[in-house]
C-alpha positions in Angstrom: -13.8 22.8 14.9 -11.5 19.9 13.2 -11.8 19.4 9.6 -11.8 16.4 7.5 -10.0 16.4 3.6 -12.6 13.2 1.3 -9.4 12.7 -1.4 -11.6 11.2 -3.9 -9.2 10.1 -7.7 -11.4 9.9 -10.9 -10.9 9.0 -14.1 -13.4 8.3 -15.9 -15.8 8.5 -13.6 -19.3 11.2 -14.9 -21.4 8.5 -14.0 -20.2 7.9 -10.1 -19.8 10.8 -9.2 -23.3 12.8 -8.7 -23.9 9.9 -6.7 -21.2 9.4 -4.4 -21.1 12.8 -3.7 -25.0 13.4 -3.3 -24.3 9.7 -0.8 -21.3 10.9 0.5 -22.6 14.6 1.7 -25.6 13.2 3.3 -23.1 11.2 6.0 -20.6 13.6 6.8 -23.0 17.2 7.2 -24.5 14.8 10.4 -20.3 14.2 11.9 -18.8 17.2 14.0 -16.4 17.4 11.1 -16.2 20.3 9.1 -15.7 18.8 5.9 -13.5 19.6 2.8 -13.4 16.9 -0.8 -10.3 16.5 -2.9 -11.4 15.4 -6.6 -8.1 14.6 -8.5 -9.4 14.3 -11.8 -6.7 12.1 -14.0 -6.8 13.1 -17.4 -10.2 11.6 -17.6 -11.7 11.9 -21.2 -15.2 12.2 -20.6 -17.4 14.9 -18.9 -15.7 14.3 -14.9 -14.1 17.9 -15.0 -17.0 19.6 -15.8 -19.0 17.7 -13.0 -16.4 19.3 -11.2 -16.3 22.4 -12.5 -20.0 22.7 -11.2 -20.1 20.4 -7.8 -16.8 23.2 -7.3 -19.1 26.3 -8.6 -22.1 25.3 -5.9 -20.1 24.3 -3.1 -17.3 25.9 -1.4 -16.4 22.7 0.2 -15.5 21.2 -3.6 -11.9 21.6 -4.4 -10.6 19.9 -7.9 -7.0 18.9 -9.9 -7.3 18.2 -13.6 -4.1 16.5 -14.8 -3.0 16.9 -18.7 -2.9 13.4 -18.4 -3.4 10.3 -17.4 -0.7 9.5 -14.7 -1.9 6.9 -12.9 -3.6 6.0 -9.4 -0.3 6.7 -7.3 -0.1 10.6 -8.5 -3.8 11.0 -7.7 -3.5 10.1 -4.3 -0.2 11.9 -3.7 -1.3 14.9 -5.5 -4.5 14.6 -3.2 -2.4 14.0 0.1 -1.1 16.8 -0.9 -3.7 19.3 -1.7 -5.5 17.9 1.4 -5.6 19.9 4.8 -7.2 18.8 6.8 -6.6 17.4 11.0 -8.1 14.2 8.7 -7.5 13.3 6.1 -9.7 10.5 3.9 -9.4 8.6 0.7 -11.7 7.5 -1.3 -13.0 5.8 -4.1 -15.5 7.5 -6.1 -17.4 4.1 -7.5 -19.0 4.2 -4.0 -17.0 0.3 -3.4 -15.7 2.4 -0.4 -19.1 3.1 1.7 -19.9 6.4 3.5 -20.9 4.9 5.9 -17.9 4.3 7.6 -17.5 7.8 8.0 -18.6 7.9 11.2 -17.7 4.4 12.2 -13.8 5.6 11.5 -13.6 9.3 12.5 -15.1 7.9 16.5 -12.4 5.0 16.6 -9.7 8.3 15.8 -11.0 10.4 18.0 -12.0 7.5 21.0 -9.1 8.2 23.1 -6.6 5.2 22.4 -3.8 5.3 19.9 -5.1 5.4 16.5 -3.6 7.3 14.0 -5.9 5.8 11.1 -8.7 3.1 10.9 -8.9 1.4 7.7 -10.9 -0.9 5.3 -10.3 -4.4 3.9 -12.4 -6.8 2.4 -13.8 -9.9 3.1 -15.5 -11.7 0.4 -14.0 -10.8 -3.4 -17.9 -11.5 -4.0 -18.6 -11.4 -8.5 -15.1 -11.3 -8.5 -13.3 -13.6 -11.8 -11.5 -16.4 -9.2 -8.4 -16.9 -12.4 -8.0 -12.7 -10.7 -8.9 -13.1 -6.8 -6.5 -16.1 -7.0 -3.4 -13.7 -8.4 -4.6 -11.7 -6.1 -4.0 -13.7 -3.3 -1.2 -14.9 -4.6 0.5 -11.0 -5.2 0.4 -10.5 -1.0 1.5 -14.0 0.4 4.7 -12.7 -1.7 5.2 -9.1 -1.1 4.6 -9.8 2.3 7.6 -12.3 2.0 10.1 -10.0 0.6 9.0 -7.4 2.0 10.2 -6.3 5.9 6.3 -4.9 6.1 2.6 -6.5 7.0 0.6 -5.6 4.0 -3.2 -7.4 4.7 -4.9 -9.1 2.8 -7.7 -7.9 1.0 -6.4 -4.0 1.8 -8.7 -1.5 0.0 -6.8 2.0 -0.1 -9.8 3.9 1.8 -8.9 4.8 5.2 -9.3 7.5 7.6 -5.4 9.6 8.5 -4.5 11.8 10.6 -2.5 14.9 10.1 0.8 13.3 11.6 0.8 10.4 9.5 -0.2 11.4 6.5 2.1 14.3 7.0 4.1 10.8 6.5 3.2 10.0 4.1 3.8 12.7 1.8 7.8 13.0 3.3 8.2 9.8 1.4 10.4 11.7 -1.9 10.3 8.2 -3.7 8.8 8.0 -7.2 7.9 4.8 -7.8 5.1 5.2 -5.5 3.2 1.6 -3.8 0.6 3.6 -1.6 -0.5 -0.1 0.6 2.7 -0.6 1.4 3.6 3.7 2.2 0.8 2.8 4.1 2.3 0.3 6.9 6.0 0.9 6.3 5.8 4.3 8.5 4.3 1.5 11.0 1.4 3.8 13.2 -1.0 2.3 14.8 -4.2 1.2 12.3 -7.6 -0.4 13.0 -8.9 -2.3 10.3 -12.2 -2.0 9.5 -14.1 -5.2 7.9 -17.2 -5.7 4.9 -18.3 -7.5 2.8 -17.2 -6.2 -1.5 -19.5 -3.6 -3.1 -19.8 -3.7 -6.2 -20.1 0.2 -8.6 -22.6 2.3 -8.5 -21.9 2.5 -11.9 -20.0 2.3 -15.0 -17.7 -0.7 -15.4 -13.8 -1.2 -13.1 -11.2 0.8 -15.0 -8.5 -2.4 -14.2 -8.0 -4.5 -16.7 -6.3 -7.8 -15.4 -3.5 -6.7 -17.7 -3.3 -2.8 -15.2 -3.4 -4.9 -12.2 -0.9 -7.3 -12.9 2.1 -4.3 -13.8 0.2 -2.4 -11.3 0.8 -5.7 -8.4 4.8 -5.8 -10.8 5.1 -2.6 -10.6 4.1 -2.4 -6.3 6.4 -5.3 -5.6 9.7 -3.9 -7.6 8.8 -0.4 -5.8 8.9 -1.9 -2.3 11.8 -4.0 -1.9 14.6 -5.1 -3.6 14.7 -8.4 -2.7 14.2 -9.7 -6.8 17.3 -8.7 -7.0 18.4 -12.9 -4.6 16.9 -14.8 -6.7 21.2 -14.2 -8.2 21.5 -17.3 -4.7 19.0 -19.6 -5.4 20.6 -20.2 -8.3 24.5 -20.0 -7.5 22.9 -23.1 -4.7 21.1 -24.8 -7.4 23.8 -24.7 -9.7 26.9 -25.4 -7.3 24.9 -28.5 -5.8 24.4 -30.0 -9.5 27.9 -29.2 -9.2 28.6 -31.2 -6.4 25.7 -34.1 -8.0 28.2 -34.8 -10.7 31.2 -34.8 -8.5 29.5 -37.7 -6.7 28.6 -39.4 -9.9 32.2 -39.0 -12.0 33.3 -40.3 -8.4 31.6 -43.4 -8.4 31.5 -43.6 -12.1 35.3 -44.4 -11.4 35.0 -46.4 -9.1 32.7 -49.1 -11.1 33.9 -48.6 -14.7 37.3 -47.6 -16.5 36.7 -44.2 -18.0 34.4 -41.3 -17.1 32.6 -39.9 -19.8 34.2 -36.7 -21.1 30.1 -35.2 -21.0 29.7 -35.6 -17.0 32.7 -33.4 -16.3 32.3 -31.5 -18.9 29.0 -30.9 -16.9 30.9 -30.5 -14.2 32.6 -27.7 -15.3 30.3 -26.1 -16.5 27.4 -26.5 -13.5 30.7 -24.9 -11.5 31.0 -21.8 -14.4 27.3 -21.1 -14.1 27.6 -21.4 -10.0 30.3 -18.8 -10.3 28.4 -16.6 -13.2 25.1 -16.6 -10.4 27.9 -15.6 -7.2 29.2 -12.3 -9.2 25.2 -11.3 -9.9 23.9 -11.9 -6.7 27.2 -9.7 -5.1 26.6 -6.8 -7.9 22.8 -6.5 -6.8 24.3 -6.0 -3.1 25.1 -3.2 -4.6 22.5 -2.5 -6.7 20.3 -2.1 -4.4 22.1 -0.5 -1.5 22.5 1.9 -4.4 17.9 1.1 -4.5 18.0 2.5 -1.0 19.6 5.6 -0.5 17.6 6.1 -4.3 14.5 6.3 -3.0 15.1 7.9 0.4 12.6 7.3 2.9 13.4 7.9 6.4 16.1 5.8 9.0 13.0 6.8 10.9 9.3 8.4 11.4 8.5 10.2 14.8 4.8 9.8 16.4 5.0 11.5 19.2 8.2 13.3 22.0 7.7 15.6 25.3 6.7 19.3 22.8 4.1 16.6 21.0 2.3 14.5 23.7 -2.1 14.7 23.9 -2.5 16.3 27.5 -2.9 13.7 30.0 -2.5 13.7 33.4 1.1 13.6 35.8 1.7 10.0 36.1 1.1 11.0 40.1 -2.6 11.3 39.3 -3.5 8.7 37.1 -2.6 6.4 39.7 -4.3 8.3 42.3 -7.1 8.3 40.3 -5.9 3.9 39.9 -6.6 3.9 43.4 -9.5 5.7 43.6 -11.4 3.1 42.0 -9.9 0.4 43.7 -11.7 1.7 46.6 -15.3 2.7 44.7 -14.9 -1.2 43.3 
């Protein structure tokens, strides 16, 4: 029987953990897989660690890793992926905003033979979320999708189930400044999206303040793409256009009046100097971009399948014969 690893990053989730464990255990108990829980205690200051110790003592499926301090959600996700041993790997939050009831459907899709390596979830609504926060979230997705080569679906959650080969591909990316939503997309495996309406936390309050979310979004953009370096080119073009505008103004003034004011000549020179300065910064940024990509060290490509690793399939001749027989039956 194949195995499923459920990764659960936790930070001060003493109220949610018992309910999460009960609800999720009930669901996976009816699934045709052996399950392990991999809880990551991200330096909690409440009784989260004590609860995990208790669960591990009574249930051999429960494993946990406790950090020496709070290192952040991305560190928790990475640690969970490293410690997960299952054929399938699922990432969930402990607050039950990721419905455990979707787990059987996710597993069925991965086993459907349609070549999916990931079943991911996205919220279709932001019910009960502050409007300002929702507006900034939508703006973030628009910005990052314009600046990166990969697409991050608006409303995408970290809640997803992946095959082992996709999990190993994500673990092979060595960068330290990680943004998992972008990494899940970048590795490029076929993904099936499941939509559901926003679910409230079962207990407690969210640990994500607007300030933390903003910092997380900015770090995500900076880690995902060096596109912000190109802003220097924009300023170069704007100052050059302004300089050319003053050249035209100087020429018109020289025709209609005996002398051109010194200020207009000075502004012309100033704008062209600023344009040259920002062009130099743009060129410097292009070299920094190459250093950024080199240091990040992502693979040039990721293998999905070879003739040695392909799933069992019928020979081409047999497949054609089956197709003809189906046509005759029809």
